[in-house]
N, C-alpha and C positions, 0 to 999 in steps of 0.2 A: 502494499500500499505505500507507502513511502516512499520507494525507488520511483511510484508510479505517478506521485504528487512530486518529487521532484524533476521528473522529465519535464509534467506540464508547466513547471516554473519556468523552465528552461525555455521551451516552443513559446510560453510567453515571450519570455524578454527577446528570443531572437525575431517573436515577428513584430514587435515594437519598433526593434532596433532598422526595417526595412523600412523605404519611402512608402509605406503602400497602403493597403485597405484595413477598415475597419477604427483606427484611428485618428481623430482631429490635429489640430493644431499644440504648437506646447502650450497658449496660451488657454487653448478650450481646456486639457489637461487639469493644468493647474486647478485648487480652490479659490475662488474670490474671495476676496477681505472682509471679515466678520462687520456686519453693519450693526451700526446702534438704534437704540431703541426706537429713536425718532425716524432714521431712514426703515429701518423694519415697518414702522408705521405708513412710510410711505410708498413704500415697498406691496405692502397688503391692499393699497386703496387700488396703486397700480396693475395688480392681478386681477382684484375686483371689476375694475374697469374693461381689461383686452387679455384677459384669460393668463394662459402661461405660455403662448407663442411666441415668444418676443427672446430679444437679448438684449442685454442691455451696456450701454457703450458708453465709455472711459473717453474725458479730454486728453490729448496726447500731449501738451502743453499748457502752461500760466498759472493761474493761482489757484484755480477748483482742478482737482484732478478725478474727481468721484463722479460717477454715473447720476449722482443726489447734488443736487445743489440747493441751499437752503436758504432765499434770502429775503430780504424787505420783511424787517422783525421778525425773521421766526414765522414768517405766517404765509410762506411763497415756498415752492419748490419749484426747479426742472428735471428732468430725468430725460435722458437720453436715453432712445432703446433702436434696435431694427427690429424689422420684423421678415423672416424667409423660411423656405420653406418649399416640397418639392412642387408645389403649385400654386405657388404665390412669388412674384415678384420682388425681389431685395427691393426694403425701403428703408430708409431713415426716418427719424422724427423726435419731435422736440414735444414734452409732454408739461402739461402748468396744473397744480396742484394748490389747491389753498384749502386752509384750516375754518373747518364750520366753526358755529356760535358753541358749541362744545368742545372744542379744541381737537376733530376729529378733520383727519387727512383726508380730498375730496380730489380727483381727479376731473376735470373737467372742460379742457382745452386741448387739442393737440394741431400744430402747423407741422409739414414734410419739409423736410432736408433735401435738397436735391444734390447731394455728394455720396462717398461711400462712408465717412467716417467725421470725427468729430476732431477740427483741431485744438479750439479755446475757448472758453465764454469767461466774460467780464463785464462787469458791471461797471457803468461809464456816466458821468454825466458832461456835457459838453454843450456850447450854443448859445442862448439866451435865457433860456428855458431848465432852470438847476434841476429837474426831476432826475433820477435813475434813469438810462436806459441797459436794453442785454445787450450786450455784443459780442453776437455770437461768430464763430472759423470754422471754416469746416473745408476739408480735401473733399475735391468734384475726382480728380483724376491724376493720376501720376506726376501730371504738368499745373494740375490747376488745382487755387484754390478762392471761395467764393464766400461770403459774408453777409448778416442778415444783421438787420438793426430792428430790434423791436421793444416797443412804448409798454409798459405793465402796469398803468396806474389803473386802480384796483385789482379787479378779478378778472377782466379782459384782455388777453395780448394782443398786440395790432402788430402785425410785421408793417415794418413804413418804409424799409428798402431791401433789395435784397439784390448782388451781383458779384460777379469775380472781379476779384482783384488778385495786386502782384504785392501790395507792399503798405500796412495801414496801421497807423497811430494817431493819438491823441494827446495833444500838448497844446498848452499856450503860445500859438505861432505868431510871430512876430509882433511880440510885446504885445499883443492883443491884450486884452481884460478876459477876455473870455475864453474857454476852450473847444479847439475842433476837433473835429476830424478829417484825417488826412489821409485818402486813398490813392493808389497809383494802378494804374492798368491802361496797358495799351500806349506805354510813354505818355499818360496824359496824372497830372498830379489836380487833384481835385478837392476844395475843400469844404467841409459838409458841416449845418449848423444847423439848433434846434431851435426854431420860433413860432409860436401860439400854439405849441405841440407839432407840429410838420415841421420834416428833413428838409432843410430846402440848401442850397449848394451858396455858398459866402462868395467862391474863384475858380479859377481853374485856369492851369496853363502848359502848354505841352514839354515835354521832357525831350533830352537824347535817345533819339532812336535807334541808338546802338547799344543799348543797355541791356544786360542781360537777368542778372541779379541782384535786386535793391541791396545792401546791405547794413547802413545805418545813416542816421542824421546828424547833424550838427546846427544849432543857431548860436548868430553873433552878428556883427557889423561888417558888411562889406565894405562899407565906407563909412566916415564917421556920423554918425548921428541918423544910419537907414540897416535897420536890422533885416536879416535875412535868414533864408534856411537852406542849407548846404546839405544833398543828396546825395553819398555817396552809393556806384555799384560798379558791379563785376559785367564787362563787354560781354554784348551773346558768342565774340567770336573767339576767345581766349579767357580763360578763368583766371589770369594772372596780371590781363590787365586792366586796370583800376580807372572811374570817369567820375566826375562830379555836375550835377547842375546848380546853380544858386540860383534861387528864389526872392526875389523882392518886390516891393509896390515904388511903382512910376507914379507918383499923383496916387490915383484910388484904382490905378490898373496896376497887375500881377504880371513879372515880368521874369522873363528865364535871358540873361545874356548870352547863357551857349544858344541857343536860337536864334537871339536876334542878331548873333556875329559867329558862324559855325567857326571861326579860325579859333573861337575860344577853345573849342573841343577836344582838339592838337594843341591847346596850350594847358588840360589837365590830365592828361592821358597820362596815365603813370604803373608803368610794367614793373614787376618783380621778381627777384630769383633766387637763388643758393645767396648771394652778396649784398642784394638791393634791399634793403625792408618797404616796406608800406609809407610812403608817406601819406598822412590824408591831412583835411583844411585843418588851421587851426590858427588861433594869434602866437606866431611861432618867434615873436622878441617884446612882446605883453606888452602889443602897442593898446591894444584894445580892439583892433582890426583884425579880420579874420583872413591869412595869404592863402591862394590856393596855389597847390602844390604839382609839380608836374616830375616825369621821372623815364620820359623817351630817351634821353639822351645819354651819352657814356660822358667817361672821362680819358682824359687823351689817354693814347696808347693802346686800345683795349680791340681796333677796327678787325683785329684778326682773331678773336677770343670768342670763342660759341654764344650764344646769347645769353646763355643759362646763367652764361659764367661773367657776365660785361657787372663790371661795377657802375653804377649810374648816380648822376646826382643830383639830389634833391631840389630842383628850381623853384621859388616862392615869389607866386604876381600878385599884383595888387589891384583891383578894378577899377579902372580909370573911364569916367563913360560906360563904354558897352565893350571897351578891349582891358583884355590884360597885361599888365607892362611889368616887368621882369624886375624883381627886388632884391633878391637874394639869392647864390650859387651856394650849395652847400652839401655835407655829407651828412648824412642821417641815419641814426641809428634809433630806432624807439625801443628796442630790445637792451639797451644801455640806456638809453635815457639820456640822451645829447643829442644837438647838432651843431657843426661846425659851419659858421661863414665865412666859405673863402674869400679874400678882400679883392679888390677889383684887380689890382696886378699880379693874381695869381689865375686868373681866369686862362686860359688855355698854354699855361706858361709853368703850371702844376698840377701833377697827374695823381691817385690816391691807389691805395693797393689793402687791401684787407688781411688780416692773418687771425681768422676766427679764434684760434685757439687758444690764444692767449689777450684774448677781448682787444683786440689792438688792431689801431689804421695807421700807418706812414703814409705821410706824404710825401712825393719826388720830384725834382726838376722832369719836366716831358719832354720831348721828344725822341725816343725810341720807345718801342714797343712792350708795354710791361713785363713781359717774361725777360727778355735783355736788360731791364732797370737793376740797377747793384744800390748796393749802400751809398756810394761816395756819391750819389744821388740825394742821397735823401733829406730831407728840411727839418721833419717836425714828424714825432710819432705821439700819437696819442694811446694811450694804455686805461683800461677800466679795470679796477677789483674791487668784489664783493667784499662782503663781512665775514674776516674768516682767512681771508688769501693774505697772504706773505707781502711785506710791500715788495717790489721790483730791486730795489738796491742802487746801486751803480750810478748812473746821470743821470737816473730820472727824479722827478721834483714832483711834488704835489701841487697842483694846480687849483682842484675845486674838490668839495664833497659835500653827497647832498644828505637829509638827517635821514634818510633808511642807511646810510653805511657808506653807501658807494662812493670808493675813491677813484679820482680820475688824475692822472699823474703824466706828464710830457715826458720827452726828451728834445734838443736840439742840437743834432751835431755841430753845428758849423755855426753859429750865431753874426759871425761876419759874411755868413755868404748873402753877395746882394736880392735875392730872395727871400733868405729869413724873415720872421716876424719880427715885428718891435712888442714891445710890451706891450703896451695902446692897443694894437692889432689884434692881438691874442686876446685882450680881452673882450674885445668887441666879440672877436670872435665865436667864441668859446659859450654853449647858455645850457644850462642844465634843464629838458622839456618839464617835468613835472616843476618848476621853479620859472615857469614863463608867464 
């Protein structure tokens, strides 16, 4: 008997290991999380209304990861569920439940979701109305996401708007006193506002049509007294290429200098690789003005180096009218938390070489391929030392230190070289990013 039981268990293990029949996904085989008393009561109300032919769905991201989301002073709840079966087309739903006068949960409303999974759900207030809205994000297919805005005053949810999107955020944009909902889709940024209980469009503006994936955004002044929104993206043709759109108001009109002057798109192209870090727009000099960066060029001497090994300078530009004009030419290291602005007399005369294992960069007199440049052309080296690292000793001199313990040392082999920096130039050139 014992032998037969062991053989049966072995067969079960072998069958389970095969990619075949009779077993669902790992997710289906795992036990669901234990429900709280309140969630159990909500679940009973849902099964009383829908029966048992459904499967709970859980948001993939965001603050609310449960299939049961209780809100509005704990008197309201939403549950995400999916119906599927042999004779039933798979469908995704959101159910609204409310407590009655005796404190019992009732399932009162359903809204269909035209997707296959829930991305996130949040409760936001934006626009002139301060009432809270439900902002739902869902997966439509492998390449598309959708969103839905639902009002929930009283016990009657109302779907205000539903559409596909690429990127979405709620914030106080352009220093306005009210929050707005930003939705980006098909190279168009649209700003939504709630007014008199209705969702309305405040403004819209075209974006760079070559954007592939929107990454993040930054707010700040693009020129003195002109607040702007800087939207960063990866290019659609190369995930290692980045760009930025700039939105700001000109009078009462929302404009994008990238669209008004397409030459600005090339002026903000950033190419990253193993030695060139991504330099996103920022107030790089502490002036209060956000500068736009590009990294499509290369330091002298890298012409014959493979593209993925080219060291590229970060060139910072300022918006003057509708044009971007160069302000700084720099070596930039986000990972080591500093930027080094090359003085004008170094442009085209000095190149740079990174020694990643030593957290070091050297600046050399240009004129030869980078592989042939030797120490005799070295003008300046900068080395970063983290907390716990031993000081380099020798001719290295401490240049700066930041509050978290990173120390920056320099060495200048030949201070008499005509290209060597003066103390004043060195002070202007080096800046710790976290202190900008």
